[in-house]
N, C-alpha and C positions, 0 to 999 in steps of 0.2 A: 852678708848681713842684709836684712830687707826692713822697710819701713811702710807704715800705710800712707796711702795718698788719695786725694780726691779726684776721681776722673769724671768728666763728661763724655758720653758715648754718642749721645744725639739729644734733641730738646727733650727735657723733663727726664732724662735717664743719667741720674748721678749714683756713681757707685764707689764705696771705699774699697781698694784693692792694695795688696802688697806688691811693692816694686823693690829692686836692688838699690842698695845705697852705693853710689859710685866711690871707687878708692880715692883716697884724699891726695890730691896733687900737692907739689911743694908750695905754691902760691895760693892754696885754697884752705877754707875753713869748714868744719862740720858744725852745723847749727841745730840746736834743738829749738824748733819752732814753737812758740808759745801762743800766739794770736796771729789771726789773719783777717782782714776785713774784706767783706764781699763787695765788690766794685760794680758800676753799671755794666762794663763789658762781660763780667762774670754772668750777669743776670741775662745778657743777650744770647750767651752760649746756652745757658739753661732754658730759657723761654723759647728761643728760635733756632737753636743750633748754629748761630753766628749773626752777623749784622752786615747789610749790604751785601757786597759779593764776597766776604769773608765766610766761609763755611767750613764746618767741622768735616775733614775727610779721615780722621783717625781718632781713637780716643785720645784725650788730652787731660793732663792735671791741670786744674784751674788755680787761680790766685796769684797776686803780685803785691798785696799790701801786707807785709809780714814783719814780725820782729821776734826775736828769741835770744837765746845765750849760747855761747860759744863752748862746744864740747871738745874740740880738737883743732890744732892749727897744723898747717903744713911746714916743712923744714925751712922754707924761704920766708915764712911770715914773720915781720919783726914788730909791728905795732898793734898787733892783737895778741890776746891771751885767752887762755881757758877761764871761762867764768864771766867774760865781758857780755854785759847786754848790748845788743846791736839791733838796728834796723837794717834791712836788707834792701838795698836799691836793686829794683828789678831790670833796670836798664843796663845792658851789657853791649856797648857799642864796640866796634871792631878796632877802633883807633888808628886805621890805615887809610880808610877811604877819603875820597876827595873832602866830604862833609866834615869828618873827624879832623882832618887836617886843618880845617877853617874853623876849628873850635865850635862846630854846630852838631854836636854828637846825637842830639835828639833826632837829627835827620840822617843818621848813620845809614848807609845803603846794605850793610849786613848785620843790622840790629838783631840781636837776641833778647827778646823781651819776654819775661815770664808769662806763661799762659797765654800765648798768642798764636792763633790758626791762620795768620797772614801768610807765613811761609809753609812750605811743605818738605820734609817732615815739620810737624808743629813744634813750636817752642814750648816745652812742657813747664809747668807752673809750679808754684811754692806752697801749696795747700797739702802739707805732708809733715809728718813728726820729725824727720831728720831731713835737712838740706845741705848738700854740699855746694858752697858758693865761692866765688872769687873773693880773695880778701879785700880787693879794690872796691867791691859792692858793699862793705860792711862799715856802718857808721856807728860808733860807740855813742851810748847815752848813759846818764849817770844810773848807779845801782838804785837811787832813790825814786826813779821813773818807772811807772808800770809799762810792761811790755804792751799792754792794749793801748796805750796812749802813743807810744813809739810807732805802732802799726799805722798811725795816720799820716806818717812822714810821706808816702807816696802820693796820697791824693792832695796833701798841702803843697807837695812840690809842683803837683800840676798847676794849682792856682797861683803859686808864687812865680811860676815861668809866665803865666798870663799876666800878672801884674807888672812884669819886666817889659812885656810888649808895649804897657802904657808908658811907663817911666815913673816920675815922682808923683805920688798920690798926696802928698801933703797939702791940706787945704783944698783939695778937690772936692766936687760934687759928684757922688757915684750912684749910679742906677745899676741894680742887679736884677736881672729877669730870669726867674727860675731858681727855686730854692731847695733843691735837693741837697745831697751832701757837698757836691762842688759849689754850689750857689751860696750854701751856709758857711763854707771855708772863705769864699770870696768876700763875705761879710766881715769875717774875722781878719783876714789879710788887709782888707781896706782900712779897717780900724787900727790894726797894728802899724801900718804904714802911714797914718796921720790923716786919713780923709776927714773932711769937714762935716759932711753930711752923706748918709747912706739911706737910700730908699730901695725896697725891696719889693718886686712884684711877683705874683704866682697865682694859679687858678684853684688853689686849695688852701683852706684855712690852717690845716695842721702845720705844714712847713713854714708858713708866715708867723705862726705863733714861736717857731723855734728861731726864726730870723730876729724877732723882737728879744727873744731871751738873749741872744747873742750880741745885741747892741745895735741893731738896725733903729734909725731914727724914725722910719715911718715904713709901715708895711701896708700894701693894698692888694686886694684880691680882684683882679682885673676881669674875671668872669662876671662879676656883678658890680664892680666898682670903677669901671675904666674912666668915668668923669671924675672920680676922686684924683686919678693920676693927673689928668689934664688941668684940672682945677689948681692942682699943687704946683704945676709948671707955670701957671698963669700968674700966681701969687710969689713964687720964689724964681730965682734965675734957673736957666736950664742946666742939664747935666753936663759936666766935662768929660765924663768916662761912663761907658757901659760895659758891663761884664754880661755878657749873654750866655746863660748857662742852661737854658730850655732845649735848645736846637730846634725851636719852633718858628716857623716862618711868620706867623701873627705876631709873636713876642717882639722879633726884631723889627718889623715894619713898624709896630705902634712906637717902640722905643725911639726910633728915628725922629719922631715928631716932638720928641721931649729932650733931644740934644742941642746944645748951642753950637753955632758954627766953630768949625774947626775940631769939634770933639773926636774923640778915637772909641771906636766900637771894638770891644776884644770878644771874638766869638770862640766860646769855649765849648758850649753844647753842640752834639752831633745829631743830626735828624736826617731828614730826606733832602733833596735838592730844593732850592728856594728861588722865588721870583721877587725881586727887590724893586722899591720905588726909586730908581737910579737918578731921576730927576731931582728929587729931595736931596740925595747924598751929594749929587754935584753942586746944587745951590748953596748947600750949608758947607760945602767944602770938608765933608766928614772924611775920616779914615776908617776902613773896615779892616781889622788886622786878625789873622788866624793864629791860633796858638796850639802847638803840637807837643805833648809830653813834656819833659824836662830832662836835665841832666845834672848840671853843677848845683841847681836848686835843692837838691835832696839833703845835702849837709846843712844848708841853712834851715830846712824844715825840721830836722831833727834838734837844731839849736833852739829854735822858736818853741818847739813843744817842750823841751827839758827846761827851759828858762821859764815857762809859764806865760810867756807874752802872748801866746795863741793858746787859749784853753778850749779844748775839744771836747771835754768831758760830756757837756750837754748832748752832743751829737751822737754818743754811744747808746743805742736803744737796749740791745741785748747780746749777750754772749753765750753761744751754744756749742756744745762739743761737735767734734766733726762727725760722730756717729748719728747726729742729729741734723746733717747737713741739708735734707730736704726741707724739713721744717724751718731752719735757718733761712734758706733761699726763698720759700713762700712767704716769710715774715718780710724779708728784704724788698720783695716785690711790692708790698702793700704801702704806699705813701702815707695812708692814714694812720698807720700804726708805727712805722719805722722810719728812722733817718739813716743810721748806720748800723749794721749788724756784723758781728764778727763771730768767727770759729775759733774755738780753743783747742788745742792738741795736746797729745799725751805729754805729761811732764817727767 
């Protein structure tokens, strides 16, 4: 049996090709994928053939933000059944290495994360009509929830893990720098976790308009209104928490001036290496905290989406079929037109 899959061969070289469907193991399920979100890492592979030192060395199936319906279950699978709607956790740790044993599965030394060129051979992704996955990767969501919403579980998990690095957000003043999909989800998570005030900065008006729709108290285009942010800080108390989602050195350095002493900076966005104002960090006793992937947060993400506590519908710009993948990826690259673009797969 074969299925269609979306391969990246090199930059700007996407191809829909037939691949074999693996035989179903005892602890596995066969999933008919319905929707898959295009992530920033997918765009890096599409635009540049990789990111940083990670480069494509062989054709690779893209995709790790997917949801679908179970079509078959292995003999040892007890908690899932045919017809269940499920979100697929792309994180597949080994459960035996040093970090897994310390319950730090996101740092697994033998991680098999869908659509990753970090190891070689590459870990093939989930943009395909039929996916055979481990039952432990699958989280059931209600039949009344659309699969396109459940496909947000992966990026939402990233932000939930980032929020965990800060701790209790209740009644905190939060600054979010960079308002792409992850920054937008940071707004939603901060609101769901009880933040008192949320201010969002970006250099483009379109994502800032989205942040306002999602519930940000104030949005500022720092390309032309940096004084607006500084004036806000003078009038109001400084921020307790920073979610830096742009990966931009200037954004982080400017934000440092807006944080109160003992604030914590959560660096989510990835870009180039940075030079930081270390004297200011020391003087304010700031904490700079990295955040990498997620693991146990995936189930919480599905619950938040299914309950409606986190409403991601405004973020979904457009859904295009897999055969229009190039059009979908080009749209996803355009911040002026798109927030989150998804692919649909054969039903």
